[in-house]
PDB file of the backbone (N, CA, C, O) and the ligand in Angstrom, with CONECT records:
HET     ZN  A 101       1
ATOM      1  N   UNK A   1     113.341 103.901 104.374  1.00  0.00           N
ATOM      2  CA  UNK A   1     112.752 102.620 104.635  1.00  0.00           C
ATOM      3  C   UNK A   1     111.258 102.818 104.655  1.00  0.00           C
ATOM      4  O   UNK A   1     110.718 103.493 105.531  1.00  0.00           O
ATOM      5  N   UNK A   2     110.572 102.204 103.650  1.00  0.00           N
ATOM      6  CA  UNK A   2     109.191 102.252 103.584  1.00  0.00           C
ATOM      7  C   UNK A   2     108.470 101.386 104.910  1.00  0.00           C
ATOM      8  O   UNK A   2     108.735 100.201 105.116  1.00  0.00           O
ATOM      9  N   UNK A   3     107.701 102.031 105.598  1.00  0.00           N
ATOM     10  CA  UNK A   3     107.050 101.333 106.624  1.00  0.00           C
ATOM     11  C   UNK A   3     105.504 101.431 106.567  1.00  0.00           C
ATOM     12  O   UNK A   3     104.811 100.966 107.471  1.00  0.00           O
ATOM     13  N   UNK A   4     105.002 102.026 105.518  1.00  0.00           N
ATOM     14  CA  UNK A   4     103.630 102.024 105.238  1.00  0.00           C
ATOM     15  C   UNK A   4     103.411 101.735 103.847  1.00  0.00           C
ATOM     16  O   UNK A   4     104.294 101.974 103.023  1.00  0.00           O
ATOM     17  N   UNK A   5     102.285 101.232 103.515  1.00  0.00           N
ATOM     18  CA  UNK A   5     101.820 100.822 102.060  1.00  0.00           C
ATOM     19  C   UNK A   5     101.585 102.268 101.373  1.00  0.00           C
ATOM     20  O   UNK A   5     101.277 103.281 102.001  1.00  0.00           O
ATOM     21  N   UNK A   6     101.770 102.195 100.068  1.00  0.00           N
ATOM     22  CA  UNK A   6     101.475 103.480  99.459  1.00  0.00           C
ATOM     23  C   UNK A   6     100.020 103.711  99.358  1.00  0.00           C
ATOM     24  O   UNK A   6      99.231 102.780  99.199  1.00  0.00           O
ATOM     25  N   UNK A   7      99.648 104.989  99.451  1.00  0.00           N
ATOM     26  CA  UNK A   7      98.232 105.278  99.389  1.00  0.00           C
ATOM     27  C   UNK A   7      97.789 105.604  97.924  1.00  0.00           C
ATOM     28  O   UNK A   7      98.442 105.201  96.962  1.00  0.00           O
ATOM     29  N   UNK A   8      96.708 106.316  97.803  1.00  0.00           N
ATOM     30  CA  UNK A   8      96.180 106.451  96.429  1.00  0.00           C
ATOM     31  C   UNK A   8      96.939 107.409  95.599  1.00  0.00           C
ATOM     32  O   UNK A   8      96.841 107.462  94.373  1.00  0.00           O
ATOM     33  N   UNK A   9      97.765 108.228  96.382  1.00  0.00           N
ATOM     34  CA  UNK A   9      98.463 109.310  95.571  1.00  0.00           C
ATOM     35  C   UNK A   9      99.914 109.043  95.511  1.00  0.00           C
ATOM     36  O   UNK A   9     100.591 109.810  94.827  1.00  0.00           O
ATOM     37  N   UNK A  10     100.501 108.048  96.141  1.00  0.00           N
ATOM     38  CA  UNK A  10     101.881 107.833  96.106  1.00  0.00           C
ATOM     39  C   UNK A  10     102.087 106.342  95.761  1.00  0.00           C
ATOM     40  O   UNK A  10     101.159 105.542  95.642  1.00  0.00           O
ATOM     41  N   UNK A  11     103.424 106.044  95.609  1.00  0.00           N
ATOM     42  CA  UNK A  11     103.859 104.662  95.294  1.00  0.00           C
ATOM     43  C   UNK A  11     105.234 104.459  95.770  1.00  0.00           C
ATOM     44  O   UNK A  11     105.885 105.419  96.182  1.00  0.00           O
ATOM     45  N   UNK A  12     105.740 103.215  95.738  1.00  0.00           N
ATOM     46  CA  UNK A  12     106.990 102.998  96.209  1.00  0.00           C
ATOM     47  C   UNK A  12     108.013 103.196  95.009  1.00  0.00           C
ATOM     48  O   UNK A  12     107.663 103.065  93.835  1.00  0.00           O
ATOM     49  N   UNK A  13     109.233 103.503  95.378  1.00  0.00           N
ATOM     50  CA  UNK A  13     110.268 103.674  94.403  1.00  0.00           C
ATOM     51  C   UNK A  13     111.643 103.299  95.032  1.00  0.00           C
ATOM     52  O   UNK A  13     111.967 103.706  96.148  1.00  0.00           O
ATOM     53  N   UNK A  14     112.388 102.552  94.308  1.00  0.00           N
ATOM     54  CA  UNK A  14     113.670 102.065  94.938  1.00  0.00           C
ATOM     55  C   UNK A  14     114.697 103.189  94.447  1.00  0.00           C
ATOM     56  O   UNK A  14     114.914 103.405  93.255  1.00  0.00           O
ATOM     57  N   UNK A  15     115.278 103.851  95.454  1.00  0.00           N
ATOM     58  CA  UNK A  15     116.234 104.939  95.257  1.00  0.00           C
ATOM     59  C   UNK A  15     117.615 104.412  94.614  1.00  0.00           C
ATOM     60  O   UNK A  15     118.446 105.191  94.147  1.00  0.00           O
ATOM     61  N   UNK A  16     117.766 103.116  94.633  1.00  0.00           N
ATOM     62  CA  UNK A  16     119.023 102.536  94.113  1.00  0.00           C
ATOM     63  C   UNK A  16     118.976 102.277  92.719  1.00  0.00           C
ATOM     64  O   UNK A  16     119.940 102.535  92.000  1.00  0.00           O
ATOM     65  N   UNK A  17     117.816 101.735  92.243  1.00  0.00           N
ATOM     66  CA  UNK A  17     117.777 101.417  90.786  1.00  0.00           C
ATOM     67  C   UNK A  17     116.559 101.954  90.123  1.00  0.00           C
ATOM     68  O   UNK A  17     116.447 101.757  88.913  1.00  0.00           O
ATOM     69  N   UNK A  18     115.662 102.585  90.736  1.00  0.00           N
ATOM     70  CA  UNK A  18     114.561 103.130  90.087  1.00  0.00           C
ATOM     71  C   UNK A  18     113.428 102.323  89.896  1.00  0.00           C
ATOM     72  O   UNK A  18     112.487 102.763  89.235  1.00  0.00           O
ATOM     73  N   UNK A  19     113.396 101.192  90.392  1.00  0.00           N
ATOM     74  CA  UNK A  19     112.200 100.144  90.291  1.00  0.00           C
ATOM     75  C   UNK A  19     111.005 100.783  90.935  1.00  0.00           C
ATOM     76  O   UNK A  19     111.080 101.359  92.021  1.00  0.00           O
ATOM     77  N   UNK A  20     109.862 100.663  90.212  1.00  0.00           N
ATOM     78  CA  UNK A  20     108.625 101.241  90.655  1.00  0.00           C
ATOM     79  C   UNK A  20     107.549 100.143  90.763  1.00  0.00           C
ATOM     80  O   UNK A  20     106.426 100.394  91.200  1.00  0.00           O
ATOM     81  N   UNK A  21     107.912  98.972  90.368  1.00  0.00           N
ATOM     82  CA  UNK A  21     106.792  97.954  90.167  1.00  0.00           C
ATOM     83  C   UNK A  21     106.930  96.707  90.978  1.00  0.00           C
ATOM     84  O   UNK A  21     105.916  96.071  91.266  1.00  0.00           O
ATOM     85  N   UNK A  22     108.123  96.307  91.371  1.00  0.00           N
ATOM     86  CA  UNK A  22     108.220  94.921  91.813  1.00  0.00           C
ATOM     87  C   UNK A  22     108.970  94.896  93.144  1.00  0.00           C
ATOM     88  O   UNK A  22     110.171  95.167  93.155  1.00  0.00           O
ATOM     89  N   UNK A  23     108.306  94.580  94.283  1.00  0.00           N
ATOM     90  CA  UNK A  23     108.846  94.580  95.710  1.00  0.00           C
ATOM     91  C   UNK A  23     108.512  93.241  96.326  1.00  0.00           C
ATOM     92  O   UNK A  23     107.507  92.638  95.949  1.00  0.00           O
ATOM     93  N   UNK A  24     109.273  92.771  97.212  1.00  0.00           N
ATOM     94  CA  UNK A  24     108.922  91.786  98.210  1.00  0.00           C
ATOM     95  C   UNK A  24     108.559  92.444  99.452  1.00  0.00           C
ATOM     96  O   UNK A  24     109.323  93.282  99.931  1.00  0.00           O
ATOM     97  N   UNK A  25     107.435  92.133 100.034  1.00  0.00           N
ATOM     98  CA  UNK A  25     106.806  92.789 101.240  1.00  0.00           C
ATOM     99  C   UNK A  25     106.667  91.763 102.245  1.00  0.00           C
ATOM    100  O   UNK A  25     106.001  90.757 102.002  1.00  0.00           O
ATOM    101  N   UNK A  26     107.330  91.963 103.526  1.00  0.00           N
ATOM    102  CA  UNK A  26     107.163  91.221 104.656  1.00  0.00           C
ATOM    103  C   UNK A  26     106.277  92.119 105.643  1.00  0.00           C
ATOM    104  O   UNK A  26     106.644  93.196 106.113  1.00  0.00           O
ATOM    105  N   UNK A  27     104.952  91.445 105.895  1.00  0.00           N
ATOM    106  CA  UNK A  27     104.146  92.171 106.842  1.00  0.00           C
ATOM    107  C   UNK A  27     103.497  91.281 107.894  1.00  0.00           C
ATOM    108  O   UNK A  27     103.205  90.096 107.735  1.00  0.00           O
ATOM    109  N   UNK A  28     103.311  92.009 108.983  1.00  0.00           N
ATOM    110  CA  UNK A  28     102.505  91.292 110.088  1.00  0.00           C
ATOM    111  C   UNK A  28     101.234  91.690 110.131  1.00  0.00           C
ATOM    112  O   UNK A  28     101.012  92.884 110.329  1.00  0.00           O
ATOM    113  N   UNK A  29     100.194  90.806 109.963  1.00  0.00           N
ATOM    114  CA  UNK A  29      98.764  91.266 109.939  1.00  0.00           C
ATOM    115  C   UNK A  29      98.017  90.489 111.051  1.00  0.00           C
ATOM    116  O   UNK A  29      98.078  89.263 111.141  1.00  0.00           O
ATOM    117  N   UNK A  30      97.318  91.268 111.881  1.00  0.00           N
ATOM    118  CA  UNK A  30      96.408  90.775 112.831  1.00  0.00           C
ATOM    119  C   UNK A  30      95.045  90.825 112.367  1.00  0.00           C
ATOM    120  O   UNK A  30      94.617  91.920 112.001  1.00  0.00           O
ATOM    121  N   UNK A  31      94.233  89.731 112.320  1.00  0.00           N
ATOM    122  CA  UNK A  31      93.009  89.631 111.639  1.00  0.00           C
ATOM    123  C   UNK A  31      91.958  89.014 112.543  1.00  0.00           C
ATOM    124  O   UNK A  31      92.283  88.245 113.447  1.00  0.00           O
ATOM    125  N   UNK A  32      90.782  89.328 112.315  1.00  0.00           N
ATOM    126  CA  UNK A  32      89.619  88.523 112.852  1.00  0.00           C
ATOM    127  C   UNK A  32      88.929  87.754 111.818  1.00  0.00           C
ATOM    128  O   UNK A  32      88.534  88.413 110.856  1.00  0.00           O
ATOM    129  N   UNK A  33      88.707  86.519 111.816  1.00  0.00           N
ATOM    130  CA  UNK A  33      88.274  85.677 110.869  1.00  0.00           C
ATOM    131  C   UNK A  33      86.877  85.098 111.299  1.00  0.00           C
ATOM    132  O   UNK A  33      86.691  84.691 112.446  1.00  0.00           O
ATOM    133  N   UNK A  34      85.924  85.077 110.350  1.00  0.00           N
ATOM    134  CA  UNK A  34      84.777  84.323 110.589  1.00  0.00           C
ATOM    135  C   UNK A  34      84.909  83.014 109.844  1.00  0.00           C
ATOM    136  O   UNK A  34      84.878  82.917 108.618  1.00  0.00           O
ATOM    137  N   UNK A  35      85.063  81.982 110.726  1.00  0.00           N
ATOM    138  CA  UNK A  35      85.336  80.589 110.442  1.00  0.00           C
ATOM    139  C   UNK A  35      83.997  79.839 110.282  1.00  0.00           C
ATOM    140  O   UNK A  35      83.262  79.789 111.268  1.00  0.00           O
ATOM    141  N   UNK A  36      83.641  79.295 109.218  1.00  0.00           N
ATOM    142  CA  UNK A  36      82.388  78.601 109.007  1.00  0.00           C
ATOM    143  C   UNK A  36      82.811  77.052 108.681  1.00  0.00           C
ATOM    144  O   UNK A  36      83.385  76.809 107.620  1.00  0.00           O
ATOM    145  N   UNK A  37      82.546  76.125 109.515  1.00  0.00           N
ATOM    146  CA  UNK A  37      82.795  74.731 109.342  1.00  0.00           C
ATOM    147  C   UNK A  37      81.427  73.985 108.976  1.00  0.00           C
ATOM    148  O   UNK A  37      80.337  74.205 109.504  1.00  0.00           O
ATOM    149  N   UNK A  38      81.683  73.130 108.043  1.00  0.00           N
ATOM    150  CA  UNK A  38      80.362  72.369 107.760  1.00  0.00           C
ATOM    151  C   UNK A  38      80.404  71.097 108.726  1.00  0.00           C
ATOM    152  O   UNK A  38      81.383  70.915 109.450  1.00  0.00           O
ATOM    153  N   UNK A  39      79.372  70.268 108.719  1.00  0.00           N
ATOM    154  CA  UNK A  39      79.158  69.261 109.648  1.00  0.00           C
ATOM    155  C   UNK A  39      80.095  68.140 109.575  1.00  0.00           C
ATOM    156  O   UNK A  39      80.109  67.279 110.455  1.00  0.00           O
ATOM    157  N   UNK A  40      80.953  68.109 108.467  1.00  0.00           N
ATOM    158  CA  UNK A  40      82.061  67.174 108.374  1.00  0.00           C
ATOM    159  C   UNK A  40      83.292  67.703 109.038  1.00  0.00           C
ATOM    160  O   UNK A  40      84.261  66.955 109.167  1.00  0.00           O
ATOM    161  N   UNK A  41      83.326  68.974 109.483  1.00  0.00           N
ATOM    162  CA  UNK A  41      84.432  69.434 110.047  1.00  0.00           C
ATOM    163  C   UNK A  41      85.415  70.253 109.167  1.00  0.00           C
ATOM    164  O   UNK A  41      86.444  70.747 109.627  1.00  0.00           O
ATOM    165  N   UNK A  42      84.996  70.374 107.761  1.00  0.00           N
ATOM    166  CA  UNK A  42      85.742  71.169 106.968  1.00  0.00           C
ATOM    167  C   UNK A  42      85.476  72.613 107.131  1.00  0.00           C
ATOM    168  O   UNK A  42      84.362  73.101 106.941  1.00  0.00           O
ATOM    169  N   UNK A  43      86.620  73.354 107.520  1.00  0.00           N
ATOM    170  CA  UNK A  43      86.361  74.884 107.941  1.00  0.00           C
ATOM    171  C   UNK A  43      86.888  75.755 106.665  1.00  0.00           C
ATOM    172  O   UNK A  43      87.830  75.468 105.927  1.00  0.00           O
ATOM    173  N   UNK A  44      86.092  76.815 106.605  1.00  0.00           N
ATOM    174  CA  UNK A  44      86.541  77.816 105.555  1.00  0.00           C
ATOM    175  C   UNK A  44      86.374  79.266 106.230  1.00  0.00           C
ATOM    176  O   UNK A  44      85.507  79.509 107.069  1.00  0.00           O
ATOM    177  N   UNK A  45      87.213  80.098 105.810  1.00  0.00           N
ATOM    178  CA  UNK A  45      87.215  81.482 106.299  1.00  0.00           C
ATOM    179  C   UNK A  45      86.245  82.155 105.320  1.00  0.00           C
ATOM    180  O   UNK A  45      86.455  82.149 104.107  1.00  0.00           O
ATOM    181  N   UNK A  46      85.128  82.762 105.911  1.00  0.00           N
ATOM    182  CA  UNK A  46      84.249  83.402 105.054  1.00  0.00           C
ATOM    183  C   UNK A  46      84.301  84.911 105.135  1.00  0.00           C
ATOM    184  O   UNK A  46      83.855  85.591 104.211  1.00  0.00           O
ATOM    185  N   UNK A  47      84.830  85.447 106.210  1.00  0.00           N
ATOM    186  CA  UNK A  47      85.098  86.873 106.241  1.00  0.00           C
ATOM    187  C   UNK A  47      86.345  87.117 107.030  1.00  0.00           C
ATOM    188  O   UNK A  47      86.608  86.437 108.023  1.00  0.00           O
ATOM    189  N   UNK A  48      87.079  88.037 106.618  1.00  0.00           N
ATOM    190  CA  UNK A  48      88.310  88.516 107.266  1.00  0.00           C
ATOM    191  C   UNK A  48      88.487  89.976 107.423  1.00  0.00           C
ATOM    192  O   UNK A  48      88.457  90.737 106.456  1.00  0.00           O
ATOM    193  N   UNK A  49      88.665  90.353 108.603  1.00  0.00           N
ATOM    194  CA  UNK A  49      88.824  91.776 108.961  1.00  0.00           C
ATOM    195  C   UNK A  49      90.286  92.064 109.425  1.00  0.00           C
ATOM    196  O   UNK A  49      90.837  91.394 110.298  1.00  0.00           O
ATOM    197  N   UNK A  50      90.788  92.962 108.869  1.00  0.00           N
ATOM    198  CA  UNK A  50      92.219  93.395 109.173  1.00  0.00           C
ATOM    199  C   UNK A  50      92.092  94.253 110.404  1.00  0.00           C
ATOM    200  O   UNK A  50      91.437  95.293 110.339  1.00  0.00           O
ATOM    201  N   UNK A  51      92.714  93.857 111.589  1.00  0.00           N
ATOM    202  CA  UNK A  51      92.647  94.777 112.764  1.00  0.00           C
ATOM    203  C   UNK A  51      93.890  95.586 112.807  1.00  0.00           C
ATOM    204  O   UNK A  51      93.845  96.750 113.203  1.00  0.00           O
ATOM    205  N   UNK A  52      95.029  95.016 112.409  1.00  0.00           N
ATOM    206  CA  UNK A  52      96.349  95.814 112.469  1.00  0.00           C
ATOM    207  C   UNK A  52      97.222  95.253 111.540  1.00  0.00           C
ATOM    208  O   UNK A  52      97.229  94.028 111.418  1.00  0.00           O
ATOM    209  N   UNK A  53      98.040  96.022 110.792  1.00  0.00           N
ATOM    210  CA  UNK A  53      98.948  95.645 109.911  1.00  0.00           C
ATOM    211  C   UNK A  53     100.203  96.367 109.989  1.00  0.00           C
ATOM    212  O   UNK A  53     100.229  97.598 110.014  1.00  0.00           O
ATOM    213  N   UNK A  54     101.318  95.597 110.032  1.00  0.00           N
ATOM    214  CA  UNK A  54     102.631  96.322 110.084  1.00  0.00           C
ATOM    215  C   UNK A  54     103.639  95.902 108.907  1.00  0.00           C
ATOM    216  O   UNK A  54     103.992  94.738 108.716  1.00  0.00           O
ATOM    217  N   UNK A  55     104.009  96.884 108.226  1.00  0.00           N
ATOM    218  CA  UNK A  55     105.037  96.500 107.104  1.00  0.00           C
ATOM    219  C   UNK A  55     106.376  96.454 107.855  1.00  0.00           C
ATOM    220  O   UNK A  55     106.876  97.369 108.510  1.00  0.00           O
ATOM    221  N   UNK A  56     106.886  95.164 107.631  1.00  0.00           N
ATOM    222  CA  UNK A  56     108.149  95.112 108.439  1.00  0.00           C
ATOM    223  C   UNK A  56     109.455  95.290 107.523  1.00  0.00           C
ATOM    224  O   UNK A  56     110.522  95.725 107.956  1.00  0.00           O
ATOM    225  N   UNK A  57     109.222  94.891 106.183  1.00  0.00           N
ATOM    226  CA  UNK A  57     110.313  95.112 105.397  1.00  0.00           C
ATOM    227  C   UNK A  57     109.873  95.109 103.889  1.00  0.00           C
ATOM    228  O   UNK A  57     109.013  94.331 103.475  1.00  0.00           O
ATOM    229  N   UNK A  58     110.434  95.912 103.193  1.00  0.00           N
ATOM    230  CA  UNK A  58     110.125  96.013 101.724  1.00  0.00           C
ATOM    231  C   UNK A  58     111.474  95.931 100.992  1.00  0.00           C
ATOM    232  O   UNK A  58     112.381  96.743 101.176  1.00  0.00           O
ATOM    233  N   UNK A  59     111.533  94.954 100.200  1.00  0.00           N
ATOM    234  CA  UNK A  59     112.752  94.696  99.491  1.00  0.00           C
ATOM    235  C   UNK A  59     112.583  94.934  97.917  1.00  0.00           C
ATOM    236  O   UNK A  59     111.566  94.563  97.332  1.00  0.00           O
ATOM    237  N   UNK A  60     113.481  95.476  97.369  1.00  0.00           N
ATOM    238  CA  UNK A  60     113.385  95.616  95.858  1.00  0.00           C
ATOM    239  C   UNK A  60     113.672  94.397  95.119  1.00  0.00           C
ATOM    240  O   UNK A  60     114.696  93.767  95.387  1.00  0.00           O
ATOM    241  N   UNK A  61     112.836  93.986  94.178  1.00  0.00           N
ATOM    242  CA  UNK A  61     113.005  92.723  93.479  1.00  0.00           C
ATOM    243  C   UNK A  61     114.178  92.942  92.455  1.00  0.00           C
ATOM    244  O   UNK A  61     114.837  91.964  92.102  1.00  0.00           O
ATOM    245  N   UNK A  62     114.448  94.149  91.986  1.00  0.00           N
ATOM    246  CA  UNK A  62     115.473  94.217  91.003  1.00  0.00           C
ATOM    247  C   UNK A  62     116.796  94.185  91.486  1.00  0.00           C
ATOM    248  O   UNK A  62     117.618  93.430  90.966  1.00  0.00           O
ATOM    249  N   UNK A  63     117.129  95.026  92.555  1.00  0.00           N
ATOM    250  CA  UNK A  63     118.521  95.059  93.130  1.00  0.00           C
ATOM    251  C   UNK A  63     118.678  94.483  94.428  1.00  0.00           C
ATOM    252  O   UNK A  63     119.800  94.418  94.932  1.00  0.00           O
ATOM    253  N   UNK A  64     117.608  94.036  95.048  1.00  0.00           N
ATOM    254  CA  UNK A  64     117.812  93.379  96.381  1.00  0.00           C
ATOM    255  C   UNK A  64     117.878  94.415  97.495  1.00  0.00           C
ATOM    256  O   UNK A  64     118.001  94.068  98.670  1.00  0.00           O
ATOM    257  N   UNK A  65     117.795  95.711  97.113  1.00  0.00           N
ATOM    258  CA  UNK A  65     117.910  96.844  98.134  1.00  0.00           C
ATOM    259  C   UNK A  65     116.900  96.703  99.249  1.00  0.00           C
ATOM    260  O   UNK A  65     115.720  96.513  98.956  1.00  0.00           O
ATOM    261  N   UNK A  66     117.280  96.781 100.487  1.00  0.00           N
ATOM    262  CA  UNK A  66     116.427  96.662 101.625  1.00  0.00           C
ATOM    263  C   UNK A  66     115.979  98.026 102.253  1.00  0.00           C
ATOM    264  O   UNK A  66     114.802  98.240 102.544  1.00  0.00           O
ATOM    265  N   UNK A  67     116.924  98.881 102.435  1.00  0.00           N
ATOM    266  CA  UNK A  67     116.571 100.205 102.894  1.00  0.00           C
ATOM    267  C   UNK A  67     116.540 101.333 101.769  1.00  0.00           C
ATOM    268  O   UNK A  67     116.758 102.509 102.056  1.00  0.00           O
ATOM    269  N   UNK A  68     116.279 100.943 100.575  1.00  0.00           N
ATOM    270  CA  UNK A  68     116.267 101.849  99.500  1.00  0.00           C
ATOM    271  C   UNK A  68     114.921 102.252  98.920  1.00  0.00           C
ATOM    272  O   UNK A  68     114.847 102.874  97.860  1.00  0.00           O
ATOM    273  N   UNK A  69     113.807 101.872  99.665  1.00  0.00           N
ATOM    274  CA  UNK A  69     112.566 102.135  99.117  1.00  0.00           C
ATOM    275  C   UNK A  69     112.014 103.348  99.735  1.00  0.00           C
ATOM    276  O   UNK A  69     112.052 103.491 100.957  1.00  0.00           O
ATOM    277  N   UNK A  70     111.507 104.224  98.956  1.00  0.00           N
ATOM    278  CA  UNK A  70     110.957 105.608  99.395  1.00  0.00           C
ATOM    279  C   UNK A  70     109.536 105.688  98.738  1.00  0.00           C
ATOM    280  O   UNK A  70     109.218 105.025  97.750  1.00  0.00           O
ATOM    281  N   UNK A  71     108.733 106.550  99.377  1.00  0.00           N
ATOM    282  CA  UNK A  71     107.416 106.908  98.883  1.00  0.00           C
ATOM    283  C   UNK A  71     107.579 108.077  97.949  1.00  0.00           C
ATOM    284  O   UNK A  71     108.250 109.053  98.284  1.00  0.00           O
ATOM    285  N   UNK A  72     106.963 107.992  96.762  1.00  0.00           N
ATOM    286  CA  UNK A  72     107.014 109.113  95.796  1.00  0.00           C
ATOM    287  C   UNK A  72     105.559 109.373  95.294  1.00  0.00           C
ATOM    288  O   UNK A  72     104.662 108.537  95.406  1.00  0.00           O
ATOM    289  N   UNK A  73     105.418 110.505  94.775  1.00  0.00           N
ATOM    290  CA  UNK A  73     103.969 110.798  94.230  1.00  0.00           C
ATOM    291  C   UNK A  73     103.774 109.965  92.997  1.00  0.00           C
ATOM    292  O   UNK A  73     104.739 109.682  92.286  1.00  0.00           O
ATOM    293  N   UNK A  74     102.671 109.602  92.746  1.00  0.00           N
ATOM    294  CA  UNK A  74     102.204 108.930  91.517  1.00  0.00           C
ATOM    295  C   UNK A  74     102.240 109.942  90.407  1.00  0.00           C
ATOM    296  O   UNK A  74     102.077 111.135  90.663  1.00  0.00           O
ATOM    297  N   UNK A  75     102.444 109.517  89.201  1.00  0.00           N
ATOM    298  CA  UNK A  75     102.382 110.486  87.959  1.00  0.00           C
ATOM    299  C   UNK A  75     100.925 110.917  87.851  1.00  0.00           C
ATOM    300  O   UNK A  75     100.036 110.098  88.082  1.00  0.00           O
ATOM    301  N   UNK A  76     100.655 112.145  87.517  1.00  0.00           N
ATOM    302  CA  UNK A  76      99.340 112.705  87.457  1.00  0.00           C
ATOM    303  C   UNK A  76      98.444 111.936  86.435  1.00  0.00           C
ATOM    304  O   UNK A  76      97.229 111.843  86.610  1.00  0.00           O
ATOM    305  N   UNK A  77      99.047 111.422  85.428  1.00  0.00           N
ATOM    306  CA  UNK A  77      98.259 110.588  84.432  1.00  0.00           C
ATOM    307  C   UNK A  77      97.634 109.428  85.050  1.00  0.00           C
ATOM    308  O   UNK A  77      96.569 109.018  84.590  1.00  0.00           O
ATOM    309  N   UNK A  78      98.190 108.849  86.056  1.00  0.00           N
ATOM    310  CA  UNK A  78      97.842 107.684  86.639  1.00  0.00           C
ATOM    311  C   UNK A  78      96.678 107.748  87.654  1.00  0.00           C
ATOM    312  O   UNK A  78      96.074 106.758  88.066  1.00  0.00           O
ATOM    313  N   UNK A  79      96.422 109.084  88.023  1.00  0.00           N
ATOM    314  CA  UNK A  79      95.386 109.294  88.992  1.00  0.00           C
ATOM    315  C   UNK A  79      93.950 109.263  88.486  1.00  0.00           C
ATOM    316  O   UNK A  79      93.003 109.062  89.246  1.00  0.00           O
ATOM    317  N   UNK A  80      93.825 109.457  87.251  1.00  0.00           N
ATOM    318  CA  UNK A  80      92.421 109.543  86.666  1.00  0.00           C
ATOM    319  C   UNK A  80      91.786 108.130  86.660  1.00  0.00           C
ATOM    320  O   UNK A  80      90.646 107.967  86.226  1.00  0.00           O
TER     321      UNK A  80
HETATM  322 ZN    ZN A 101     116.217  98.473  93.403  1.00  0.00          ZN2+
END
């Protein structure tokens, strides 16, 4: 079960079907936002800082596998 996002040197892979590219990710994100409202009351988020992030579930888009995602190394060619 993938519980972290892939870093610069690895990526997700579905062990059931081999999918490397398409996943549904459910994540909980705790953020601090700088909200800037104009005088009419219309508010916009101008800055967003992620304080904490938890990957809750990664699902394979191809086969629907839920506990089939693993982290594998990226191919060397993709690192350049
Ligand atoms: Zn799959």
